[in-house]
N, C-alpha and C positions, 0 to 999 in steps of 0.2 A: 726408700723411707727417709723422710727428712729427720735429721738428728740435730741436737745442740749439745755443746759442752759449756757449762758454767764453771768458771775458774780455769779457762783454757790456757792461760799463761803460767799457771803454777806448775810445780814439779809433777804432780799426779795428772793434771789436765793435759799436759804435753804428751805424756805417755798414753793416755786415753786416746788422743788424736792419732798417735802412731799405730795403735792397735786397730782403730777404725779403718785404716788404710787397707787392711787385708779382709775386711768384712764385706761380702757382696751385697748384703742387705743395706749397707750405708751407701746407697747408690746416688744420693744427692749430696752436694757439698755441705758439710756440717756448718751450722751457725755457731760461731765461736763468740763467747761472751765473757766479760770480766768487768771489773770496776772501771769507773771513768778514767782513773789514772793509767790503766793499761790499755784502754781503747786505742785503736790505731796500730797496735803491734801486729806484725805479719808473721804467720807461722806456715811452715811447709806442709803440703798435703798432696800426695799423689802427683808429684812433679810440678805443682803450682804453688801459689801463695794465697793464703786466706787472711783477710783482715779481721781482727778481733773487734767486736762491737761493744758498746756500753750496755750492760744488762738492763739498766734502769729505763732505757728508751727503745729497746729492741722490739721488733715486730715478731711475735711468736706464732703467727698464722702458719698452719701446716706442719708444725713441729709435732712429731708423734712420740719421739723418744729422746730424753735428755739425761745426760750424765753430769752430775754435780760434784765438784770438789773445790768449793770456795769457802768452806767453814760453816759452822752452825748458824750464825746469824744470817748469812745469805741464804742458806737452805730454808730457814724458817720464813724468810720474806718471799722468796721466789718459788719454793716448792708448791704451795697451794695455788699460786698464780698459774704455773705451768700445767698443773693437773686440771684446773678449771678450764684451761684453753684446749684440753684434749690430749695432753702429752703424759706419757708415763715417765716418771723421774726415778732414776737410780742414784741415790744420794750417798756420798762417801763421808758425810759428817756424822756426828753423834746426835743430831737434832731429833731424829724420829726413831732411833733404834729401839727404844723401849715403849713406843706407842703400841698399844694393844691391837690397833687396827692396821699397823704397818708391818709387813713381813720383813724379817731379818734373815737374809738369804746367803747361804753358801751352796752353790749349785750341786756340789757333790753330795750334799746332805739333804736339802729340803727343796729341791727344784720344783716340786709339785705346787709350791706356793706362788709360783710366777705364772700369770696368765699369758696366753698367746694373743698378740695383737692381730687384728684383721686390717691390713692396710687399706682395703677397699671400704671399710665401714668405720670411719672415725667416730669416736664417742668420748665420754668423759674419761680422763686419765686417772692416775693414781701415783702413789709413792711406794718404792721399795727401798729398804735401807741396806747399805753395805756395812758389814761389821768392822770393828776396829782391826787394824793391821796385825796386832799381836794375837788377837783372838782367832782369826781365820786359820792361821797355820797350825794352831793347836787343835781347833775344832775338827778338822778333817780326819786326822789319825784317831782322835778320841771317838768319833762316830763309828769308825771301823771296829775299834776295840769294844765299844758298847754293844754293837750288834753281835760280836762273838762271845763276850763274857759278862756284859752288864757292868755299867759304871756305878761305883758306890762312893768314891772319894777321889779328889784330885788335889795335888799340890804342884804348883808351877812357879819357877823363877824365870823371868824373861830377861834377856840381855839385848836391849834395843838400840839400833843405830841412831846416830845423831839426826839424820834426816827426818826421822819420825817426829822431831820437835819443830820442824819447819825451817824455812830459809834463814831466819835470824840465828838459829842454833848452829846451822852449817857455817855461817859466816863467823860466828863467835869461835867455834872450834878452829876454823882456818886462821884466825888471829892468834890463837894459842899455839898453833903449829905452823909457823910462817913458811916452812918448806913445803907444806901441803896446800898452799893457797891456790895453786893452779888446779889441783884436783877438785877442790871445793868449787871453784868457778865453773868447772865442767859439769859438776853435779847440778849446780843451780841453773845452768843453761839447758839442762835436760839431756846431756850427752851420756850420763851414767844412769843405769836403771835403778832409780830410787824415787821416793816421794814422801809426802807428808799431808796430813789433814791440818790445814791452817787453824782449825778450831782448837787444836791442842798445841799450837805453836807458841813461841815465846823464848826469852833468853834463858840460858841454863842457870840453875840455882847456885851452882858452884863450878869451879874449874873442872873441865872434863878431860883435857889432855893428860894422859898418864894416870887416869883416875876412873872410878866407877861411882855413879850416883844412884842410890836406892830411892829416887824420888822422881815420879812422873805424874804430872797433874796436880790438882789442888789438894791440900791436906783435908782429911776427913776426921770427924770427931773420934772415931775408934782407933786412931793411930795409923790408918792406911792412907794411901793416896788414890786419887780418882782413877788412874789407869788400872790399879788393882781391882777396884770395884767394877770397872767396865768389863774386865776379863770374866769375872765371876757371873755377873748378871747376863752378859751376852751369851756365854756358853750355855747357861741354863735355858735361855730362850731358843737358841739355835738347835740344841739337842732335845728340846722339849722335856727337860728334866728339872722342873722347878725346885725340887728338894735336893739336888746334887750338892754335896759338901765340897766347896772350892776354897782353897787358900792360895793367894798369889803374892809374890814379891816382884815388883817390876823395877828393873834397873836400866839406866842409860849408860852405854859404854862408848869409848872413843873409836867407833867403827863408822865408816861413811855410809855403808849400804848393806842391808840384810839384817833381819832380826833372828835371834836364837832363843831357845828356851830349854830348860831342864825340867822334865816332867816326871811325876810319880803318880800312878793311878792304882787304886785298890778296886778290884773287880768283885762282882757278885759270885762268879764262878771261876776257879783257877784255870789258867790257860798255859799250855806249854809254850816255850819260846817259838817253836815251829808253827803252832797254830796262830800265835799272835803275829808272827812275821807274814804268814799267808793272808791274814785278815787285812793287815796294813797294805800289803802289796796289791791287794784287789781293790783298794780304795782309789778312786780317780785322782790323778795328779800327784800321787805319792810314790816316791822311790825309797826303798828300804835297803840299807846296807846289809849284806849277808853276814858280816862278821860282827860279833858282839863288841869288838874293839874299833869297828869302823865308824866313821862320821864324816860329815861335810862341814865346811866353815862358811861364814858369810861371804867371804871373797869368792868361794867356789860356786855358791848359789846365786850370786849377782848376775842379773840378766836372764835368768831362767825362771819360768813359771812353776817349776816343780817344787813340791814340799819334800824336803829331804829328812828322813828319819834314820838315826844311827844310835849306837851304844845301847841297843835294846837288850835288856837283861832283867832277871828277877831281882826284886829287893831281897837281900840275904834272908834265908829261912822263911820266906813267905811266897808260896806258890800263887797266892791271889793278888800280888802286888808286882807291878812292872815299872821299870825305869827306862826312860829314853831321852834322846837329845833330838831336837827338831830345829831346822833352819829353813828360811825362805826369804826370797827377795821381797822386801816390804813395800815396794811399789807395785810389783806385778801381782802375785797372788794376794798380797796384803792390801791392795788398794785397787789400782786401775784394772788389772786383769780380772779380778773377781767381779768388778762392776760391769765390764764389758761382757763377761760370760753371762751375767744376768740379762744384759741387753740381747745377747744371742738367743736366749730362751724367749724373751718377749717377742723377738722377731721371728721365732719359729725356726731358727737355724741351728745346725749342730754347733756345739761349743768347743772350739779348738783348745788345746792345752796352753796356748800362748797367743 
């Protein structure tokens, strides 16, 4: 099946390409696309080198499946064009996430929304949206708890790595931490497992080194920022719970790779810790620490597609409220891996954990 990657030279695009190397259904050399300024770049694939083409002039003939991670503006320009040419697009930007006609998919939760392609019968394509990186790692454990006890209310505080703000933010933090410039350069080159949606990129609002910034995205009239609104509306759509009460505070922390979140859920029916732990452990792609004091850190989650849940406990004096800590690599399950797992479903193939 012929595939394409739009945004192939970016942090997420490079890891998408790495993940395609192990997919048998990607049996033709992927068409790698980027802006004119990145055209001509060569990227490794299965022992050879592929040349990145200019997306504006590329021939889309025969492309059946395309992975996008080039930002919202590029997705809005090229998504309909690819779909009209017969390709299914898995888009990592925010461009189509809240479109009523576009599925917003986390395969562990709503895989039934993804059609299966017939390689022998090309037809009109379509678009499937990949959720926000901070949303995905929360949504999977929430879906498991909802199935076990019903969700009534959610409060979450995210602690998001600098790479989630894109390459300019990585470079800016590197300038603030001169001794870490080499690590930042490796991250930008794709040697560390992390990535970002360029649509949310930009310089940091204040100094991040030795600091925490409770500001991600554009300011909104109600006092929140756009990232916080994204988490709320995307969770409601993914979980099919339009009335779910959600409050979110999104923060940027001086971590290179891996998002964390502190989560509080109020359930319709009280759950014992053992029942909650069983429900979470049964969810695909989730590892639950057996100890109420156990947890994973971003450094430990880096490079792994697993969502790590720890610090699972009851809110004091409330059997219907649970607290937990969740960590995941924001390139892998938060971006490239989730997108490629959607592509696995489109291709009719089993979706590996990484």
